[in-house]
C-alpha positions as CSV (number, residue, x, y, z in Angstrom):
1,M,0.0,0.0,0.0
2,T,1.3,3.5,-0.9
3,L,1.1,6.0,1.9
4,P,-0.2,9.5,1.0
5,D,2.5,12.1,0.3
6,T,1.9,14.3,3.4
7,A,4.0,17.3,4.4
8,A,5.1,15.2,7.4
9,R,6.5,12.5,5.2
10,R,8.2,14.8,2.7
11,K,11.9,15.5,3.2
12,V,12.5,18.7,5.0
13,I,15.7,20.4,3.9
14,A,15.5,23.2,6.5
15,D,12.9,24.4,9.0
16,F,13.2,28.1,9.4
17,R,9.8,28.7,11.0
18,S,11.3,29.3,14.5
19,D,14.2,28.3,16.7
20,T,11.6,26.5,18.8
21,V,11.4,23.7,16.3
22,T,14.6,22.0,17.4
23,T,14.4,18.6,18.8
24,P,16.4,17.4,21.9
25,T,19.9,16.3,21.3
26,P,21.1,12.9,22.4
27,E,22.9,14.5,25.3
28,M,19.6,16.1,26.4
29,R,17.7,12.9,26.1
30,E,20.3,11.1,28.2
31,A,20.1,13.8,30.8
32,M,16.3,13.7,30.9
33,A,16.4,9.9,31.4
34,R,18.8,10.2,34.3
35,A,17.3,13.3,36.0
36,E,16.8,13.3,39.7
37,V,13.3,14.7,40.3
38,G,11.0,15.8,43.1
39,D,7.8,17.9,43.4
40,D,8.8,21.4,42.1
41,V,5.6,23.0,43.4
42,Y,7.0,22.3,46.9
43,G,10.4,23.4,45.7
44,E,11.8,19.9,46.1
45,D,13.0,19.1,42.5
46,P,16.8,19.2,42.8
47,T,17.3,19.4,39.0
48,V,14.8,22.3,38.7
49,N,16.5,24.0,41.7
50,A,19.9,23.6,40.0
51,L,18.6,25.1,36.7
52,Q,17.0,28.1,38.5
53,A,20.2,28.8,40.4
54,E,22.4,28.6,37.3
55,V,20.2,30.9,35.2
56,A,20.1,33.4,38.2
57,R,23.9,33.2,38.4
58,L,24.3,33.9,34.7
59,T,22.0,36.9,34.8
60,G,23.5,38.3,38.0
61,H,20.3,37.8,40.1
62,E,19.6,36.2,43.4
63,A,17.0,33.6,42.4
64,G,15.1,32.1,39.5
65,L,11.8,30.4,38.8
66,F,11.3,27.8,36.1
67,M,8.1,28.0,34.0
68,P,6.7,26.3,30.9
69,S,7.0,29.3,28.6
70,G,8.4,32.8,28.0
71,S,4.9,34.2,27.8
72,M,4.3,32.9,31.3
73,T,7.5,34.3,32.7
74,N,6.8,37.7,31.1
75,Q,3.3,37.9,32.4
76,V,4.2,36.7,35.9
77,A,6.9,39.5,35.9
78,I,4.3,42.1,34.9
79,A,2.0,40.9,37.7
80,V,4.8,41.1,40.2
81,H,5.7,44.7,39.3
82,T,2.4,46.4,38.7
83,R,-1.0,47.2,40.1
84,R,-4.3,47.1,38.2
85,G,-5.0,50.3,36.2
86,E,-1.3,51.0,35.5
87,E,0.6,51.3,32.3
88,V,3.6,49.3,31.0
89,V,6.0,51.4,28.9
90,C,7.3,49.1,26.1
91,A,8.8,49.4,22.6
92,E,6.5,49.2,19.6
93,G,6.1,45.6,18.4
94,S,7.0,44.1,21.8
95,H,6.2,40.4,22.2
96,I,4.4,41.0,25.6
97,Y,1.8,42.9,23.6
98,E,1.9,41.4,20.0
99,W,2.0,37.7,20.8
100,E,0.8,37.3,24.4
101,L,-2.9,37.6,23.7
102,G,-3.7,40.6,25.8
103,M,-2.7,38.9,29.0
104,M,-1.3,42.0,30.6
105,A,-4.8,43.4,30.6
106,A,-6.6,40.1,31.2
107,F,-4.4,38.9,34.1
108,S,-2.8,42.0,35.6
109,G,-5.3,44.7,34.6
110,V,-2.6,46.9,33.0
111,V,-2.2,48.4,29.5
112,P,0.8,49.2,27.3
113,R,2.2,52.6,26.5
114,F,4.3,52.2,23.4
115,V,7.4,54.2,22.5
116,P,9.0,54.2,19.0
117,A,11.8,51.7,18.6
118,P,13.7,52.0,15.2
119,L,15.4,48.6,14.8
120,G,14.0,47.6,18.1
121,V,15.9,50.2,20.1
122,P,13.9,52.8,22.1
123,D,15.3,56.3,22.7
124,P,15.8,56.7,26.5
125,A,14.5,60.2,26.2
126,Q,11.2,58.9,24.7
127,V,11.0,56.3,27.4
128,R,11.3,59.0,30.0
129,A,8.6,61.1,28.2
130,A,6.2,58.1,28.2
131,V,6.2,57.9,32.0
132,R,2.9,59.1,33.4
133,R,2.4,60.7,36.8
134,S,-0.7,62.9,36.4
135,V,-3.8,62.0,38.5
136,H,-5.8,62.3,35.3
137,Q,-3.9,59.5,33.5
138,S,-3.1,55.9,34.2
139,P,0.2,55.9,36.1
140,T,3.2,54.0,34.8
141,G,4.0,50.9,36.8
142,L,6.8,49.2,34.7
143,I,9.2,49.7,31.9
144,S,9.8,46.6,29.8
145,L,12.4,46.0,27.0
146,E,12.9,43.1,24.6
147,N,16.4,42.0,23.6
148,T,16.7,40.7,21.0
149,H,13.6,42.4,19.5
150,N,11.8,39.7,17.5
151,K,9.5,41.8,15.4
152,A,12.2,44.3,14.5
153,G,14.2,41.4,13.1
154,G,16.1,40.0,16.0
155,T,17.9,43.3,16.7
156,V,20.1,44.1,19.7
157,I,19.8,47.0,22.1
158,P,23.3,48.5,22.7
159,L,24.7,48.3,26.2
160,D,24.8,52.1,26.6
161,V,21.1,52.4,25.8
162,L,20.3,49.7,28.4
163,A,22.3,51.7,31.0
164,Q,20.5,54.9,30.0
165,I,17.1,53.4,30.3
166,R,18.0,51.9,33.7
167,A,18.9,55.4,34.8
168,V,15.4,56.6,33.6
169,A,13.8,53.8,35.6
170,D,15.8,54.7,38.7
171,D,15.0,58.4,38.4
172,E,11.3,57.6,38.1
173,G,11.3,54.9,40.8
174,L,10.1,52.2,38.4
175,P,11.1,48.6,37.9
176,L,12.7,47.5,34.7
177,H,11.9,44.1,33.1
178,L,13.6,42.3,30.2
179,D,11.9,40.0,27.9
180,G,15.1,38.1,27.1
181,A,13.6,35.3,25.1
182,R,16.7,35.5,22.9
183,V,19.0,37.4,25.3
184,F,21.8,34.8,24.8
185,N,21.7,35.8,21.1
186,A,22.1,39.4,22.1
187,A,25.1,38.6,24.3
188,A,26.7,36.6,21.5
189,A,26.2,39.5,19.0
190,L,27.7,42.0,21.5
191,D,30.4,39.5,22.4
192,V,29.9,40.0,26.1
193,P,29.0,37.8,29.0
194,L,25.2,37.4,29.6
195,H,25.2,39.4,32.8
196,E,26.5,42.5,31.0
197,V,23.2,42.5,29.1
198,T,21.0,41.6,32.0
199,R,22.5,43.4,35.0
200,H,20.4,46.6,34.4
201,F,17.1,44.8,35.0
202,H,15.1,44.0,38.1
203,T,13.6,40.8,36.4
204,V,14.7,38.9,33.3
205,S,12.7,36.3,31.3
206,V,15.1,33.8,29.7
207,C,13.7,31.4,27.2
208,L,15.6,28.1,27.0
209,S,13.7,26.6,24.1
210,K,14.7,29.1,21.4
211,G,18.3,29.8,20.5
212,L,19.7,27.4,23.2
213,G,17.6,24.5,21.9
214,A,16.0,23.1,25.0
215,P,12.7,21.3,24.4
216,V,10.6,23.3,26.9
217,G,10.9,26.1,29.4
218,S,11.8,29.6,30.5
219,V,13.3,30.9,33.7
220,L,12.3,34.2,35.4
221,T,15.1,35.7,37.4
222,G,15.2,38.5,40.0
223,S,15.5,39.1,43.7
224,R,14.5,36.3,46.1
225,E,11.5,38.4,47.2
226,A,10.3,38.9,43.7
227,M,10.6,35.2,43.0
228,K,8.5,34.5,46.1
229,Q,5.8,36.7,44.6
230,A,6.3,35.1,41.2
231,H,5.7,31.6,42.6
232,R,2.2,32.6,43.6
233,Y,1.4,34.0,40.1
234,R,2.9,30.9,38.5
235,K,0.6,28.8,40.5
236,M,-2.4,31.0,39.5
237,L,-1.5,30.4,35.8
238,G,-1.2,26.7,36.3
239,G,2.6,26.7,35.8
240,G,3.5,24.3,38.6
241,M,4.8,21.2,36.7
242,R,5.5,18.9,39.6
243,Q,8.4,16.5,38.7
244,A,9.7,19.0,36.1
245,G,13.4,17.9,36.5
246,V,13.1,15.8,33.4
247,L,12.7,19.1,31.5
248,A,15.2,21.1,33.6
249,A,17.8,18.4,32.9
250,A,17.6,19.1,29.1
251,A,17.6,22.8,29.8
252,L,20.9,22.5,31.8
253,V,22.5,20.8,28.8
254,A,21.2,23.6,26.6
255,L,22.7,26.1,28.9
256,R,26.0,24.3,28.8
257,D,26.2,23.6,25.0
258,G,23.9,26.2,23.4
259,P,25.7,29.6,23.8
260,A,28.8,28.5,21.9
261,R,26.7,27.6,18.8
262,L,24.9,31.0,18.5
263,K,27.6,32.8,16.6
264,D,27.4,30.1,13.9
265,D,23.7,30.6,13.8
266,H,24.3,34.3,13.3
267,R,26.9,33.6,10.5
268,R,24.5,31.4,8.7
269,T,21.7,34.0,9.1
270,R,23.9,36.6,7.4
271,Q,24.8,34.2,4.6
272,L,21.1,33.4,4.0
273,A,20.1,37.1,4.1
274,G,22.9,37.9,1.6
275,A,21.7,35.2,-0.8
276,L,18.1,36.4,-0.6
277,V,19.2,40.0,-1.4
278,D,21.3,38.8,-4.3
279,A,18.3,36.9,-5.6
280,G,16.2,40.1,-5.6
281,Y,14.3,39.7,-2.3
282,R,13.7,42.8,-0.1
283,V,15.5,42.4,3.2
284,D,16.6,45.2,5.5
285,L,20.2,44.0,6.1
286,A,20.6,46.5,9.0
287,A,18.1,44.5,10.9
288,V,19.9,41.2,10.3
289,Q,21.9,41.2,13.6
290,T,21.3,37.8,15.1
291,N,19.3,34.8,13.9
292,I,16.2,36.3,12.3
293,I,15.4,37.6,8.8
294,Y,12.2,39.3,7.6
295,V,11.5,39.4,3.9
296,D,9.0,41.7,2.4
297,L,6.8,39.6,0.0
298,P,3.4,40.6,-1.4
299,D,2.4,37.0,-1.8
300,A,3.9,35.7,1.4
301,Q,1.5,32.8,2.2
302,Q,1.6,31.5,-1.3
303,R,5.4,31.6,-1.4
304,V,5.7,29.9,1.9
305,E,3.4,27.1,0.7
306,E,5.5,26.7,-2.5
307,W,8.7,26.5,-0.5
308,D,7.2,24.0,2.0
309,A,6.3,21.7,-0.9
310,R,10.0,21.7,-1.8
311,G,11.3,21.0,1.7
312,V,12.0,24.5,3.1
313,R,9.8,25.8,5.8
314,A,9.3,29.5,6.9
315,S,6.6,31.5,8.5
316,A,4.2,34.0,6.7
317,L,3.6,36.7,9.3
318,G,0.8,38.6,7.7
319,P,0.1,39.0,4.0
320,G,3.3,40.7,3.1
321,S,6.1,39.4,5.3
322,V,8.0,36.1,5.7
323,R,10.2,35.3,8.7
324,F,13.2,33.0,8.7
325,V,14.8,32.0,12.0
326,L,18.1,30.1,12.1
327,H,19.0,27.6,14.8
328,H,21.7,25.0,15.6
329,Q,19.9,22.2,13.7
330,V,20.3,24.0,10.4
331,S,23.7,22.9,9.2
332,D,25.9,24.5,6.5
333,E,24.9,21.7,4.1
334,A,21.1,22.2,4.9
335,L,21.5,26.0,4.4
336,E,23.1,25.5,1.0
337,G,20.2,23.2,0.0
338,A,17.6,25.7,1.3
339,I,19.3,28.6,-0.6
340,G,19.0,26.5,-3.7
341,V,15.3,26.2,-3.2
342,L,14.7,29.8,-2.2
343,T,16.6,31.4,-5.0
344,A,15.6,29.0,-7.8
């Protein structure tokens, strides 16, 4: 009997839909099988505790809290820092607004106040101007940044800008949160240790299932007191995963092995972007700073479907934009094959 030729059975040359599509490495699977576990809701899973401590150390914070997703860590952080009726100052296109389904309003009762962010980088002066203190307006409760900035193209906020925005937060008496879903990519692009990027923030959300390649999970880091509050909100959102050490074990491997691979991801991203431009595609090369490429295409969905039929997967984000995201399971050989399909 001949099986139907489904997309699942067709050979995939390269999957650029997201860096979340990676599968666990053999080392991760072995670590998962051997993981020592306990009930994490009671704080008794030793592997989760080790992961939380390690991410906190890397970000320069006192403590961490493991959760299923970056959306949850971001929204828990917002709940920790704000009160209902307040505003969150954030860059245009921020993930906490664009892709987290209105949860800042639904869960914390707060709304965004956007500031312009060319190439994902807000002007500190405009951040200061966005802060509200009038009794006639919603007061500002939090400043939130995203680094790298997904919708801007995986762009990086310079260290001096981070320091200036922290100074604004201090002057205004406001907490500063980082959506660091791809913050390891930012550190790799800046060629600095992670804590140099994260040290300005009161809380940091670190996704382990994107650039680093873990199968599941994010860690929120901050002060011990903030993490005590975060534990309550994680519970409210159903984020207590009990014997989660099997996931934390894979994440620890990702923390050990993943950062060293990121510069290769960035190199391949620049190679792909250059090939697309040479083939006549519209790409803003100034925005190609880490592992993400956006291509302007008027027939985005149709082109994505055509490429998928030939073994190359990408994401149509709206009618006129296609996103490519590189990751460690796109090899040089796979990239060459994909370029052949995309530029044919």
